[in-house]
C-alpha positions in Angstrom: -16.5 9.6 5.0 -16.2 6.6 7.8 -11.9 6.1 7.7 -10.9 3.6 9.4 -6.8 2.3 10.3 -5.6 -1.3 11.2 -2.2 -2.9 11.5 -1.3 -5.5 9.2 1.2 -8.1 8.1 3.0 -8.2 5.1 4.4 -11.5 4.8 6.5 -12.2 1.3 6.2 -16.0 -0.1 7.2 -17.6 -3.0 5.3 -15.9 -5.4 3.1 -13.7 -3.6 2.7 -11.3 -0.7 0.2 -12.5 1.8 -1.3 -9.9 4.6 -2.9 -10.6 7.8 -4.4 -8.3 10.4 -3.6 -9.5 13.6 -6.9 -7.9 15.1 -9.2 -9.0 12.3 -8.5 -12.4 11.8 -11.1 -13.2 9.1 -9.5 -10.2 7.3 -6.5 -12.3 5.3 -5.8 -11.4 1.6 -2.2 -11.8 -1.1 -1.4 -9.8 -4.1 1.2 -10.6 -6.3 3.1 -7.0 -5.4 3.4 -4.7 -2.3 0.6 -2.4 -4.4 -1.8 -5.0 -5.3 -1.4 -6.7 -1.8 -2.0 -2.8 -0.4 -5.3 -2.7 -2.2 -6.2 -6.5 -1.4 -5.6 -5.2 2.4 -7.6 -2.4 1.9 -10.6 -3.9 0.5 -10.6 -6.7 2.6 -10.5 -4.6 5.7 -13.6 -2.7 3.9 -15.6 -5.8 3.8 -14.9 -7.3 7.0 -15.9 -4.0 9.2 -18.8 -3.5 7.2 -19.7 -6.7 7.5 -19.5 -6.6 11.4 -20.8 -2.9 11.3 -23.7 -4.4 9.8 -24.5 -7.2 11.8 -24.3 -5.0 14.9 -21.2 -6.6 16.2 -18.6 -3.4 17.0 -15.2 -3.6 15.5 -12.0 -4.1 17.5 -9.9 -2.1 18.7 -6.7 -1.6 16.5 -3.5 -2.5 18.0 -1.4 0.1 18.7 1.5 -0.1 15.0 4.5 1.1 17.0 3.7 -2.0 19.8 3.6 -4.5 17.1 6.7 -2.9 15.1 8.2 -3.8 18.6 6.9 -7.1 18.9 8.0 -7.9 16.1 10.8 -6.4 14.4 11.7 -8.9 11.5 8.3 -8.4 9.8 7.0 -6.0 7.6 4.3 -4.3 9.6 1.7 -1.4 7.7 -0.9 0.7 8.4 -3.8 0.3 6.0 -6.3 3.2 5.6 -9.4 3.2 4.4 -12.5 4.7 3.9 -15.7 2.3 4.5 -17.8 4.9 2.8 -15.9 3.7 -0.9 -17.0 -0.1 -0.3 
């Protein structure tokens, strides 16, 4: 089991919730509900990290969740955790 965790911004839009990772700009996604957005965020995180590792690139360090919440108090910042072995 290889668990990774990265913070992500969950931003409600007109008919979806957009998800952006400040440390992994290429791992963006969205969902219709918060549960769907989190599921897609896990998938996007796993694909992005596995792709980096597959190309012998280091995964960037994850930003501190508490620091991001303090810096962006009006944003919904959640920790996304995924087991890379499941993807």
